[in-house]
C-alpha atoms as a printed R data frame, in Angstrom:
    type eleno elety resid chain resno       x       y       z
1   ATOM     1    CA   MET     A     1   7.710 -14.098 -15.684
2   ATOM     2    CA   LYS     A     2  10.177 -11.211 -16.742
3   ATOM     3    CA   ARG     A     3   7.240 -10.176 -19.091
4   ATOM     4    CA   LEU     A     4   4.576  -9.769 -16.222
5   ATOM     5    CA   SER     A     5   3.826  -7.203 -14.045
6   ATOM     6    CA   ILE     A     6   1.473  -6.968 -11.026
7   ATOM     7    CA   VAL     A     7   0.317  -3.973  -9.448
8   ATOM     8    CA   GLY     A     8  -1.782  -3.959  -6.078
9   ATOM     9    CA   LYS     A     9  -2.951  -2.563  -2.678
10  ATOM    10    CA   ASN     A    10  -3.356  -5.579  -0.931
11  ATOM    11    CA   PHE     A    11   0.320  -7.306  -0.811
12  ATOM    12    CA   GLN     A    12  -0.223  -9.335   2.138
13  ATOM    13    CA   ARG     A    13  -2.133 -11.750   0.024
14  ATOM    14    CA   GLY     A    14  -0.997 -14.520  -2.219
15  ATOM    15    CA   SER     A    15   2.305 -16.094  -2.750
16  ATOM    16    CA   LEU     A    16   2.643 -14.898  -6.372
17  ATOM    17    CA   TRP     A    17   4.774 -11.996  -5.321
18  ATOM    18    CA   GLY     A    18   7.947 -13.666  -4.686
19  ATOM    19    CA   MET     A    19   7.834 -15.297  -8.250
20  ATOM    20    CA   LEU     A    20   8.517 -11.889  -9.952
21  ATOM    21    CA   PHE     A    21  11.578 -10.231 -11.098
22  ATOM    22    CA   GLY     A    22  12.079  -6.828  -9.289
23  ATOM    23    CA   SER     A    23   9.346  -5.157  -6.599
24  ATOM    24    CA   ALA     A    24   8.637  -1.777  -5.418
25  ATOM    25    CA   PHE     A    25   6.712  -0.141  -2.642
26  ATOM    26    CA   PHE     A    26   5.255   3.403  -3.608
27  ATOM    27    CA   PHE     A    27   2.784   5.412  -2.259
28  ATOM    28    CA   ILE     A    28   0.679   7.368  -4.950
29  ATOM    29    CA   PRO     A    29  -1.274  10.496  -3.263
30  ATOM    30    CA   ALA     A    30  -4.238   9.641  -5.705
31  ATOM    31    CA   ILE     A    31  -4.340   5.848  -4.902
32  ATOM    32    CA   GLY     A    32  -2.198   4.855  -1.769
33  ATOM    33    CA   PRO     A    33  -0.165   2.659  -0.761
34  ATOM    34    CA   LEU     A    34   0.875   0.429  -3.981
35  ATOM    35    CA   VAL     A    35   3.147  -2.780  -4.341
36  ATOM    36    CA   VAL     A    36   4.289  -3.075  -7.936
37  ATOM    37    CA   MET     A    37   6.458  -6.541  -9.134
38  ATOM    38    CA   GLY     A    38   7.913  -6.825 -12.674
39  ATOM    39    CA   PRO     A    39   9.184  -4.402 -15.638
40  ATOM    40    CA   LEU     A    40   6.522  -1.995 -14.520
41  ATOM    41    CA   VAL     A    41   8.804  -0.766 -11.862
42  ATOM    42    CA   SER     A    42  10.881   0.426 -13.724
43  ATOM    43    CA   TRP     A    43   8.458   2.503 -15.622
44  ATOM    44    CA   ILE     A    44   6.439   3.861 -12.860
45  ATOM    45    CA   VAL     A    45  10.238   5.200 -11.375
46  ATOM    46    CA   GLY     A    46  10.730   6.942 -14.732
47  ATOM    47    CA   GLY     A    47   7.223   8.389 -14.390
48  ATOM    48    CA   LEU     A    48   8.115   9.650 -10.600
49  ATOM    49    CA   GLU     A    49  10.957  11.170 -12.219
50  ATOM    50    CA   GLY     A    50   8.838  13.235 -14.471
51  ATOM    51    CA   ALA     A    51   6.295  13.887 -11.745
52  ATOM    52    CA   VAL     A    52   7.895  17.290 -10.487
53  ATOM    53    CA   VAL     A    53   6.120  18.552 -13.600
54  ATOM    54    CA   GLY     A    54   2.936  16.548 -13.876
55  ATOM    55    CA   GLY     A    55   2.489  15.472 -10.114
56  ATOM    56    CA   ALA     A    56   2.714  11.966  -8.147
57  ATOM    57    CA   ALA     A    57  -0.450  11.003  -8.727
58  ATOM    58    CA   GLY     A    58   0.025  10.606 -12.792
59  ATOM    59    CA   ALA     A    59   3.098   8.289 -11.976
60  ATOM    60    CA   LEU     A    60   0.942   5.093 -12.360
61  ATOM    61    CA   GLY     A    61  -0.912   6.464 -15.449
62  ATOM    62    CA   GLY     A    62   2.147   7.905 -16.957
63  ATOM    63    CA   ALA     A    63   3.888   4.289 -17.076
64  ATOM    64    CA   LEU     A    64   0.742   2.769 -18.346
65  ATOM    65    CA   THR     A    65   0.611   5.356 -21.034
66  ATOM    66    CA   SER     A    66   4.223   5.165 -21.742
67  ATOM    67    CA   ILE     A    67   3.545   1.389 -22.663
68  ATOM    68    CA   GLY     A    68   0.980   2.199 -25.167
69  ATOM    69    CA   ILE     A    69  -2.702   1.790 -22.913
70  ATOM    70    CA   PRO     A    70  -4.600   4.041 -24.118
71  ATOM    71    CA   LYS     A    71  -5.635   7.192 -21.573
72  ATOM    72    CA   ASP     A    72  -9.365   6.064 -21.196
73  ATOM    73    CA   SER     A    73  -8.223   2.517 -20.302
74  ATOM    74    CA   VAL     A    74  -5.642   3.915 -17.649
75  ATOM    75    CA   VAL     A    75  -8.392   5.903 -15.880
76  ATOM    76    CA   LYS     A    76 -10.409   2.792 -15.734
77  ATOM    77    CA   TYR     A    77  -7.254   0.439 -14.159
78  ATOM    78    CA   GLU     A    78  -6.035   3.184 -11.966
79  ATOM    79    CA   LEU     A    79  -9.530   3.536 -10.245
80  ATOM    80    CA   ALA     A    80  -9.623  -0.475 -10.305
81  ATOM    81    CA   VAL     A    81  -6.183  -0.244  -8.235
82  ATOM    82    CA   LYS     A    82  -7.372   2.333  -6.195
83  ATOM    83    CA   GLY     A    83 -10.589   0.185  -5.130
84  ATOM    84    CA   GLY     A    84  -8.613  -2.792  -4.373
85  ATOM    85    CA   LYS     A    85  -8.011  -4.756  -7.319
86  ATOM    86    CA   TYR     A    86  -5.053  -6.048  -9.234
87  ATOM    87    CA   LEU     A    87  -3.736  -4.798 -12.438
88  ATOM    88    CA   VAL     A    88  -1.811  -7.674 -14.434
89  ATOM    89    CA   LEU     A    89   0.277  -6.784 -17.156
90  ATOM    90    CA   ALA     A    90   1.617  -9.288 -19.487
91  ATOM    91    CA   ARG     A    91   3.793  -8.481 -22.637
92  ATOM    92    CA   GLY     A    92   5.311  -9.713 -25.221
93  ATOM    93    CA   SER     A    93   4.478 -11.383 -28.774
94  ATOM    94    CA   ALA     A    94   0.466 -12.045 -29.987
95  ATOM    95    CA   ASP     A    95   0.683 -15.708 -29.260
96  ATOM    96    CA   MET     A    96   2.261 -15.069 -25.547
97  ATOM    97    CA   ILE     A    97  -0.317 -12.301 -24.943
98  ATOM    98    CA   GLU     A    98  -3.160 -14.867 -26.130
99  ATOM    99    CA   HIS     A    99  -1.595 -17.422 -23.811
100 ATOM   100    CA   ALA     A   100  -1.509 -15.206 -20.788
101 ATOM   101    CA   ARG     A   101  -5.505 -14.455 -21.590
102 ATOM   102    CA   ALA     A   102  -6.209 -17.911 -21.383
103 ATOM   103    CA   VAL     A   103  -4.682 -18.375 -18.463
104 ATOM   104    CA   LEU     A   104  -5.991 -15.268 -16.692
105 ATOM   105    CA   GLY     A   105  -9.308 -16.239 -17.930
106 ATOM   106    CA   THR     A   106  -9.061 -19.114 -15.443
107 ATOM   107    CA   THR     A   107  -9.218 -17.035 -12.553
108 ATOM   108    CA   GLY     A   108 -12.331 -15.036 -12.439
109 ATOM   109    CA   ALA     A   109 -10.599 -11.968 -13.740
110 ATOM   110    CA   SER     A   110 -13.121  -9.032 -14.123
111 ATOM   111    CA   ASP     A   111 -11.541  -7.529 -17.245
112 ATOM   112    CA   LEU     A   112  -9.190  -9.352 -20.066
113 ATOM   113    CA   THR     A   113  -8.070  -6.512 -22.489
114 ATOM   114    CA   ALA     A   114  -5.364  -6.722 -24.883
115 ATOM   115    CA   HIS     A   115  -3.628  -3.343 -25.919
116 ATOM   116    CA   PHE     A   116  -1.641  -3.531 -29.303
117 ATOM   117    CA   GLY     A   117   0.920  -0.756 -30.182
């Protein structure tokens, strides 16, 4: 669970939140209130620290691009979160990522994309 992050607006649903390490509540102007769980919290905090220059709306996008996610995918993910969907990020070896994809594939996930970099 130390390699899994979840971002979502509807933090009142689901009991998975308590199983993740580290959590934070953010208000991102272009997206709204977000609950972020897992390692992505520290990346967003870093993005917010740099937001003085780029604007707070780019904090989530900045965090995602800093871990190697392409900018066109970042825009898609930000819109999905803004629309009420959850973003689940798993980091690790190729075998770990394939295992995460297999597990998430059983949940009805709308998009399973692997980014390597």
